[in-house]
C-alpha positions as a Markdown table, in Angstrom:
| # | Residue | x | y | z |
|---|---|---|---|---|
| 1 | Unk | 2.9 | -19.1 | 6.8 |
| 2 | Unk | 5.9 | -18.3 | 8.7 |
| 3 | Unk | 6.5 | -14.5 | 9.0 |
| 4 | Unk | 10.2 | -14.8 | 7.7 |
| 5 | Unk | 9.1 | -16.0 | 4.2 |
| 6 | Unk | 5.8 | -14.3 | 4.0 |
| 7 | Unk | 4.9 | -11.0 | 2.7 |
| 8 | Unk | 3.3 | -9.2 | 5.6 |
| 9 | Unk | 0.6 | -6.5 | 5.2 |
| 10 | Unk | -0.5 | -5.1 | 8.2 |
| 11 | Unk | -4.0 | -3.2 | 7.9 |
| 12 | Unk | -5.6 | -1.3 | 10.9 |
| 13 | Unk | -9.0 | -2.1 | 11.6 |
| 14 | Unk | -10.4 | 1.4 | 10.4 |
| 15 | Unk | -8.8 | 0.7 | 7.0 |
| 16 | Unk | -10.3 | -2.8 | 6.7 |
| 17 | Unk | -13.6 | -1.8 | 8.0 |
| 18 | Unk | -15.9 | 1.2 | 8.0 |
| 19 | Unk | -16.0 | 2.4 | 11.6 |
| 20 | Unk | -17.1 | 6.3 | 11.2 |
| 21 | Unk | -19.9 | 5.9 | 13.6 |
| 22 | Unk | -17.9 | 4.1 | 16.3 |
| 23 | Unk | -15.1 | 6.7 | 15.9 |
| 24 | Unk | -17.4 | 9.4 | 16.3 |
| 25 | Unk | -18.6 | 8.0 | 19.8 |
| 26 | Unk | -14.9 | 7.6 | 20.5 |
| 27 | Unk | -14.3 | 11.1 | 20.0 |
| 28 | Unk | -17.3 | 12.7 | 21.5 |
| 29 | Unk | -18.1 | 10.4 | 24.2 |
| 30 | Unk | -14.6 | 8.8 | 25.1 |
| 31 | Unk | -13.3 | 5.3 | 25.4 |
| 32 | Unk | -15.7 | 3.7 | 27.9 |
| 33 | Unk | -18.8 | 4.7 | 25.8 |
| 34 | Unk | -16.7 | 3.5 | 22.8 |
| 35 | Unk | -16.1 | 0.1 | 24.1 |
| 36 | Unk | -19.7 | -0.5 | 25.6 |
| 37 | Unk | -21.0 | 0.4 | 22.0 |
| 38 | Unk | -18.9 | -2.1 | 20.3 |
| 39 | Unk | -19.8 | -5.1 | 23.0 |
| 40 | Unk | -23.5 | -4.0 | 22.6 |
| 41 | Unk | -22.9 | -4.2 | 18.7 |
| 42 | Unk | -20.5 | -7.2 | 18.6 |
| 43 | Unk | -22.8 | -9.5 | 16.5 |
| 44 | Unk | -23.0 | -7.0 | 13.9 |
| 45 | Unk | -20.3 | -7.2 | 11.5 |
| 46 | Unk | -18.7 | -3.9 | 10.2 |
| 47 | Unk | -19.2 | -2.9 | 6.7 |
| 48 | Unk | -16.2 | -3.2 | 4.5 |
| 49 | Unk | -13.6 | -0.4 | 4.6 |
| 50 | Unk | -11.2 | 1.0 | 2.0 |
| 51 | Unk | -8.5 | -1.7 | 2.2 |
| 52 | Unk | -11.2 | -4.4 | 2.3 |
| 53 | Unk | -11.2 | -5.2 | -1.7 |
| 54 | Unk | -7.2 | -5.1 | -1.6 |
| 55 | Unk | -7.3 | -7.8 | 1.3 |
| 56 | Unk | -9.7 | -9.9 | -0.7 |
| 57 | Unk | -7.5 | -9.6 | -3.6 |
| 58 | Unk | -4.3 | -10.6 | -1.6 |
| 59 | Unk | -6.4 | -13.8 | -0.3 |
| 60 | Unk | -7.1 | -14.6 | -4.2 |
| 61 | Unk | -3.6 | -14.6 | -5.0 |
| 62 | Unk | -2.8 | -16.9 | -2.0 |
| 63 | Unk | -5.2 | -19.3 | -3.1 |
| 64 | Unk | -3.8 | -19.7 | -6.6 |
| 65 | Unk | -0.3 | -19.6 | -5.0 |
| 66 | Unk | -1.3 | -22.7 | -2.7 |
| 67 | Unk | -2.5 | -24.5 | -5.8 |
| 68 | Unk | 0.8 | -24.1 | -7.8 |
| 69 | Unk | 3.0 | -24.5 | -4.7 |
| 70 | Unk | 1.3 | -26.5 | -2.2 |
| 71 | Unk | 4.3 | -26.2 | 0.4 |
| 72 | Unk | 5.4 | -22.6 | -0.2 |
| 73 | Unk | 5.5 | -20.3 | 2.6 |
| 74 | Unk | 5.8 | -17.2 | 0.4 |
| 75 | Unk | 2.4 | -15.9 | 0.4 |
| 76 | Unk | 0.7 | -12.9 | 1.6 |
| 77 | Unk | 0.4 | -12.8 | 5.4 |
| 78 | Unk | -2.3 | -10.3 | 6.5 |
| 79 | Unk | -2.1 | -8.8 | 10.2 |
| 80 | Unk | -4.5 | -6.6 | 11.7 |
| 81 | Unk | -2.7 | -4.1 | 13.4 |
| 82 | Unk | -4.7 | -1.8 | 15.7 |
| 83 | Unk | -4.9 | 0.1 | 18.8 |
| 84 | Unk | -8.2 | -0.9 | 19.9 |
| 85 | Unk | -8.9 | -2.3 | 23.0 |
| 86 | Unk | -9.1 | -6.5 | 23.3 |
| 87 | Unk | -12.7 | -6.3 | 24.1 |
| 88 | Unk | -13.5 | -4.9 | 20.5 |
| 89 | Unk | -11.6 | -7.9 | 19.1 |
| 90 | Unk | -14.6 | -10.0 | 19.4 |
| 91 | Unk | -16.6 | -7.9 | 16.9 |
| 92 | Unk | -13.5 | -7.5 | 14.7 |
| 93 | Unk | -13.2 | -11.4 | 14.7 |
| 94 | Unk | -16.9 | -11.9 | 14.2 |
| 95 | Unk | -16.6 | -9.5 | 11.2 |
| 96 | Unk | -13.7 | -11.3 | 9.8 |
| 97 | Unk | -15.3 | -14.5 | 9.8 |
| 98 | Unk | -18.5 | -13.1 | 8.7 |
| 99 | Unk | -16.7 | -12.2 | 5.2 |
| 100 | Unk | -14.6 | -15.2 | 5.1 |
| 101 | Unk | -11.4 | -13.3 | 5.3 |
| 102 | Unk | -8.3 | -15.4 | 6.4 |
| 103 | Unk | -6.6 | -13.1 | 9.1 |
| 104 | Unk | -5.0 | -15.2 | 11.8 |
| 105 | Unk | -2.6 | -12.6 | 13.3 |
| 106 | Unk | -4.1 | -9.5 | 15.5 |
| 107 | Unk | -1.9 | -6.9 | 17.4 |
| 108 | Unk | -4.3 | -5.2 | 19.6 |
| 109 | Unk | -2.4 | -2.5 | 21.7 |
| 110 | Unk | -5.1 | -1.2 | 23.8 |
| 111 | Unk | -4.7 | 2.7 | 23.1 |
| 112 | Unk | -0.7 | 2.5 | 22.7 |
| 113 | Unk | 0.4 | 3.2 | 18.9 |
| 114 | Unk | 1.2 | -0.2 | 17.2 |
| 115 | Unk | 4.1 | 1.4 | 15.3 |
| 116 | Unk | 6.7 | -0.4 | 17.6 |
| 117 | Unk | 5.1 | -3.7 | 16.6 |
| 118 | Unk | 5.4 | -3.3 | 12.9 |
| 119 | Unk | 9.1 | -4.2 | 12.8 |
| 120 | Unk | 8.5 | -7.5 | 15.1 |
| 121 | Unk | 6.0 | -8.7 | 12.5 |
| 122 | Unk | 8.6 | -8.1 | 9.9 |
| 123 | Unk | 6.0 | -5.7 | 8.1 |
| 124 | Unk | 6.3 | -5.3 | 4.2 |
| 125 | Unk | 3.3 | -2.9 | 4.2 |
| 126 | Unk | 1.3 | -0.9 | 6.6 |
| 127 | Unk | -2.0 | 0.5 | 5.7 |
| 128 | Unk | -3.9 | 3.1 | 8.2 |
| 129 | Unk | -6.5 | 5.6 | 8.1 |
| 130 | Unk | -4.4 | 7.5 | 10.8 |
| 131 | Unk | -1.8 | 9.7 | 9.0 |
| 132 | Unk | 0.1 | 10.4 | 12.2 |
| 133 | Unk | 0.8 | 6.5 | 12.5 |
| 134 | Unk | 1.8 | 6.2 | 9.0 |
| 135 | Unk | 4.4 | 9.0 | 9.2 |
| 136 | Unk | 5.7 | 7.5 | 12.3 |
| 137 | Unk | 6.1 | 4.1 | 10.2 |
| 138 | Unk | 7.7 | 6.0 | 7.3 |
| 139 | Unk | 10.2 | 7.2 | 9.9 |
| 140 | Unk | 10.9 | 4.0 | 11.0 |
| 141 | Unk | 11.8 | 2.7 | 7.4 |
| 142 | Unk | 8.7 | 0.6 | 7.0 |
| 143 | Unk | 6.4 | 1.0 | 3.6 |
| 144 | Unk | 3.3 | 2.9 | 4.8 |
| 145 | Unk | 0.3 | 4.8 | 3.5 |
| 146 | Unk | -2.8 | 6.7 | 4.6 |
| 147 | Unk | -5.8 | 4.8 | 2.7 |
| 148 | Unk | -8.7 | 7.0 | 1.7 |
| 149 | Unk | -12.3 | 5.7 | 0.8 |
| 150 | Unk | -13.2 | 6.7 | -2.7 |
| 151 | Unk | -16.0 | 9.1 | -3.3 |
| 152 | Unk | -18.0 | 6.5 | -5.1 |
| 153 | Unk | -17.4 | 2.6 | -5.6 |
| 154 | Unk | -16.0 | 1.1 | -8.7 |
| 155 | Unk | -16.0 | -2.4 | -9.3 |
| 156 | Unk | -12.6 | -3.9 | -9.2 |
| 157 | Unk | -11.0 | -7.6 | -10.1 |
| 158 | Unk | -11.6 | -10.3 | -7.6 |
| 159 | Unk | -9.1 | -12.6 | -9.2 |
| 160 | Unk | -6.3 | -10.3 | -10.1 |
| 161 | Unk | -4.4 | -8.1 | -7.7 |
| 162 | Unk | -3.8 | -4.6 | -9.2 |
| 163 | Unk | -1.5 | -2.1 | -7.6 |
| 164 | Unk | -0.6 | 1.0 | -9.0 |
| 165 | Unk | 2.4 | 3.2 | -8.0 |
| 166 | Unk | 3.7 | 6.7 | -8.6 |
| 167 | Unk | 7.4 | 7.0 | -9.1 |
| 168 | Unk | 9.1 | 10.0 | -7.4 |
| 169 | Unk | 9.0 | 9.7 | -3.6 |
| 170 | Unk | 7.1 | 6.3 | -3.9 |
| 171 | Unk | 9.1 | 3.8 | -5.6 |
| 172 | Unk | 12.0 | 6.3 | -6.1 |
| 173 | Unk | 13.7 | 9.1 | -3.8 |
| 174 | Unk | 12.5 | 12.6 | -3.7 |
| 175 | Unk | 15.9 | 13.6 | -5.6 |
| 176 | Unk | 14.0 | 14.9 | -8.7 |
| 177 | Unk | 11.2 | 16.5 | -6.9 |
| 178 | Unk | 13.8 | 18.3 | -4.9 |
| 179 | Unk | 15.2 | 19.8 | -8.2 |
| 180 | Unk | 11.5 | 20.6 | -9.3 |
| 181 | Unk | 11.0 | 22.5 | -6.0 |
| 182 | Unk | 14.1 | 24.3 | -5.9 |
| 183 | Unk | 15.0 | 25.0 | -9.6 |
| 184 | Unk | 11.8 | 24.7 | -11.6 |
| 185 | Unk | 10.6 | 22.2 | -14.5 |
| 186 | Unk | 13.0 | 23.3 | -17.2 |
| 187 | Unk | 16.3 | 22.6 | -14.9 |
| 188 | Unk | 14.4 | 19.3 | -13.7 |
| 189 | Unk | 14.2 | 18.1 | -17.6 |
| 190 | Unk | 18.0 | 19.0 | -17.9 |
| 191 | Unk | 18.8 | 17.1 | -14.8 |
| 192 | Unk | 17.1 | 14.1 | -15.7 |
| 193 | Unk | 18.7 | 14.1 | -19.3 |
| 194 | Unk | 22.1 | 14.4 | -18.0 |
| 195 | Unk | 21.5 | 11.8 | -15.3 |
| 196 | Unk | 19.6 | 9.4 | -17.5 |
| 197 | Unk | 21.9 | 6.2 | -16.7 |
| 198 | Unk | 22.2 | 7.0 | -12.9 |
| 199 | Unk | 19.7 | 5.3 | -10.9 |
| 200 | Unk | 17.6 | 6.9 | -8.5 |
| 201 | Unk | 18.0 | 5.9 | -5.1 |
| 202 | Unk | 15.1 | 3.8 | -3.7 |
| 203 | Unk | 11.8 | 5.3 | -2.4 |
| 204 | Unk | 9.8 | 3.9 | 0.6 |
| 205 | Unk | 7.5 | 1.2 | -1.5 |
| 206 | Unk | 10.5 | 0.0 | -3.5 |
| 207 | Unk | 10.4 | -3.1 | -1.2 |
| 208 | Unk | 6.8 | -3.6 | -1.6 |
| 209 | Unk | 7.3 | -3.7 | -5.5 |
| 210 | Unk | 10.1 | -6.3 | -5.1 |
| 211 | Unk | 8.1 | -8.5 | -3.1 |
| 212 | Unk | 5.2 | -8.4 | -5.6 |
| 213 | Unk | 7.7 | -9.0 | -8.3 |
| 214 | Unk | 9.0 | -12.2 | -6.3 |
| 215 | Unk | 5.4 | -13.7 | -6.2 |
| 216 | Unk | 4.9 | -12.8 | -9.9 |
| 217 | Unk | 8.1 | -15.0 | -10.9 |
| 218 | Unk | 6.4 | -17.8 | -9.2 |
| 219 | Unk | 3.6 | -17.7 | -11.7 |
| 220 | Unk | 6.0 | -16.7 | -14.6 |
| 221 | Unk | 8.0 | -20.0 | -13.9 |
| 222 | Unk | 4.9 | -22.1 | -14.3 |
| 223 | Unk | 4.1 | -20.5 | -17.7 |
| 224 | Unk | 1.4 | -18.2 | -16.5 |
| 225 | Unk | 3.0 | -14.8 | -17.4 |
| 226 | Unk | -0.3 | -13.7 | -19.0 |
| 227 | Unk | -2.6 | -15.1 | -16.6 |
| 228 | Unk | -0.6 | -13.8 | -13.6 |
| 229 | Unk | -3.2 | -13.0 | -10.7 |
| 230 | Unk | -0.8 | -9.7 | -9.8 |
| 231 | Unk | -0.6 | -6.9 | -12.3 |
| 232 | Unk | 1.6 | -3.6 | -11.5 |
| 233 | Unk | 1.4 | -0.1 | -12.8 |
| 234 | Unk | 3.6 | 2.7 | -12.7 |
| 235 | Unk | 1.6 | 5.7 | -13.1 |
| 236 | Unk | 3.7 | 8.8 | -13.0 |
| 237 | Unk | 3.4 | 12.7 | -14.1 |
| 238 | Unk | 6.8 | 12.6 | -15.6 |
| 239 | Unk | 6.8 | 12.5 | -19.6 |
| 240 | Unk | 8.1 | 9.8 | -21.5 |
| 241 | Unk | 10.1 | 11.8 | -23.8 |
| 242 | Unk | 12.0 | 14.0 | -21.3 |
| 243 | Unk | 12.0 | 12.1 | -18.2 |
| 244 | Unk | 11.0 | 8.7 | -18.8 |
| 245 | Unk | 14.0 | 6.8 | -19.5 |
| 246 | Unk | 15.7 | 7.6 | -16.0 |
| 247 | Unk | 12.6 | 6.0 | -14.3 |
| 248 | Unk | 12.7 | 2.9 | -16.5 |
| 249 | Unk | 16.3 | 2.4 | -16.3 |
| 250 | Unk | 16.2 | 2.8 | -12.5 |
| 251 | Unk | 13.6 | -0.2 | -12.2 |
| 252 | Unk | 15.7 | -2.1 | -14.5 |
| 253 | Unk | 18.9 | -1.6 | -12.5 |
| 254 | Unk | 17.1 | -2.9 | -9.4 |
| 255 | Unk | 15.9 | -6.2 | -11.4 |
| 256 | Unk | 12.4 | -4.7 | -11.4 |
| 257 | Unk | 9.6 | -3.9 | -13.7 |
| 258 | Unk | 6.3 | -2.8 | -13.7 |
| 259 | Unk | 3.7 | -4.6 | -16.1 |
| 260 | Unk | 2.4 | -1.3 | -17.7 |
| 261 | Unk | 4.3 | 2.2 | -17.4 |
| 262 | Unk | 2.3 | 5.3 | -17.8 |
| 263 | Unk | 3.6 | 8.6 | -18.5 |
| 264 | Unk | 1.2 | 11.4 | -17.9 |
| 265 | Unk | 3.3 | 14.3 | -18.5 |
| 266 | Unk | 1.4 | 16.2 | -16.1 |
| 267 | Unk | -2.1 | 15.2 | -17.0 |
| 268 | Unk | -4.8 | 14.4 | -14.1 |
| 269 | Unk | -4.2 | 10.6 | -13.0 |
| 270 | Unk | -7.7 | 10.0 | -11.9 |
| 271 | Unk | -9.3 | 9.3 | -15.2 |
| 272 | Unk | -6.5 | 6.7 | -16.1 |
| 273 | Unk | -6.9 | 5.0 | -12.8 |
| 274 | Unk | -10.4 | 4.7 | -13.4 |
| 275 | Unk | -9.7 | 2.6 | -16.5 |
| 276 | Unk | -7.1 | 0.7 | -14.6 |
| 277 | Unk | -9.3 | -0.2 | -11.6 |
| 278 | Unk | -6.4 | -1.0 | -9.2 |
| 279 | Unk | -7.4 | -2.2 | -5.8 |
| 280 | Unk | -4.9 | 0.6 | -4.5 |
| 281 | Unk | -2.8 | 3.6 | -5.8 |
| 282 | Unk | 0.1 | 4.9 | -4.0 |
| 283 | Unk | 1.0 | 8.6 | -4.5 |
| 284 | Unk | 3.1 | 11.2 | -2.4 |
| 285 | Unk | 0.8 | 14.1 | -3.3 |
| 286 | Unk | -2.4 | 14.7 | -1.9 |
| 287 | Unk | -3.4 | 16.4 | -5.2 |
| 288 | Unk | -3.4 | 13.2 | -7.1 |
| 289 | Unk | -4.9 | 11.2 | -4.1 |
| 290 | Unk | -7.7 | 13.5 | -4.1 |
| 291 | Unk | -8.1 | 13.3 | -8.0 |
| 292 | Unk | -7.9 | 9.4 | -7.9 |
| 293 | Unk | -10.8 | 9.2 | -5.0 |
| 294 | Unk | -13.1 | 11.5 | -7.0 |
| 295 | Unk | -13.2 | 8.9 | -9.5 |
| 296 | Unk | -13.5 | 5.8 | -7.4 |
| 297 | Unk | -10.2 | 4.6 | -7.0 |
| 298 | Unk | -8.9 | 3.6 | -3.6 |
| 299 | Unk | -5.8 | 5.9 | -3.1 |
| 300 | Unk | -3.1 | 5.9 | -0.5 |
| 301 | Unk | -0.8 | 8.7 | 0.5 |
| 302 | Unk | 2.9 | 8.2 | 1.0 |
| 303 | Unk | 4.1 | 10.8 | 3.3 |
| 304 | Unk | 7.5 | 11.1 | 2.2 |
| 305 | Unk | 10.1 | 13.3 | 0.5 |
| 306 | Unk | 10.7 | 17.0 | 0.0 |
| 307 | Unk | 6.8 | 17.9 | 0.5 |
| 308 | Unk | 6.8 | 16.1 | 3.8 |
| 309 | Unk | 10.4 | 16.4 | 5.2 |
| 310 | Unk | 10.7 | 12.7 | 6.4 |
| 311 | Unk | 14.2 | 11.2 | 6.8 |
| 312 | Unk | 15.4 | 8.9 | 4.1 |
| 313 | Unk | 14.3 | 5.1 | 4.6 |
| 314 | Unk | 16.6 | 2.5 | 6.3 |
| 315 | Unk | 18.5 | 1.1 | 3.6 |
| 316 | Unk | 17.8 | -2.7 | 4.5 |
| 317 | Unk | 14.1 | -2.8 | 3.0 |
| 318 | Unk | 11.8 | -5.1 | 4.5 |
| 319 | Unk | 11.6 | -7.6 | 1.6 |
| 320 | Unk | 11.0 | -11.4 | 2.1 |
| 321 | Unk | 14.8 | -12.3 | 1.9 |
| 322 | Unk | 16.1 | -9.5 | 4.2 |
| 323 | Unk | 14.2 | -10.8 | 7.4 |
């Protein structure tokens, strides 16, 4: 697919595959020993990593899109974005072929950070296990998250992509979190009621939800709303009664929706996510990421907002129509 119409998902090699052993060699023995180890083992495929089920689900959606729209270029385009050395590329390619993954675009930067390439690739979402690179991407206005392997494996759907989002500082700005931090929960509830009809500003992953929504509509227009292979969830610590309306009205003002909206009123997210079984769950609080991980959900941390002191994202979001 042509990048300008595709929804580009950039994934690091350590997010897609398990490379702990190799990383240990790199940290303890240096780059030469690391490259030698990779060359010696290049015919052994890596084991699947945290982002692997998500990537497989993206490809399952692509298969269904191609059946319905044979000539359309509005598909997920997966790019392997890594600062690995080119010699390691053979083992990565062998692993991709071993698992029948369709990843044609590689960016191997030989030790340099790949962040500067993300904009050139029109990246809609960047997943990495390196928190520093993710922070760099967020500062460049690119939707990004640090992905974590769950403590145990939970079976996820192979034919329906499920994506769960936190609200504040993920889909929305951190305006409400700033109120909580500065003035406490009671003031937050008052503030949300007073501003119920004023949409929140966008957060770093609003553009990715928008991109998913565009693809969902392609299935809806064929009468496949109930059979749509993409399902989205808002999973928020907000309470429905006191602060839920503003979240839903904000999404509506953007022309967006999630298939399900779950207001937990401060309850833990892990047990509910275990029922949903998303391929990935995005949250700005490590507390919720840890809770999800413990119960088997692949969780990704979005380092954004008042807790992380990052500047606001660029207003022009990387959605398929704005490239």
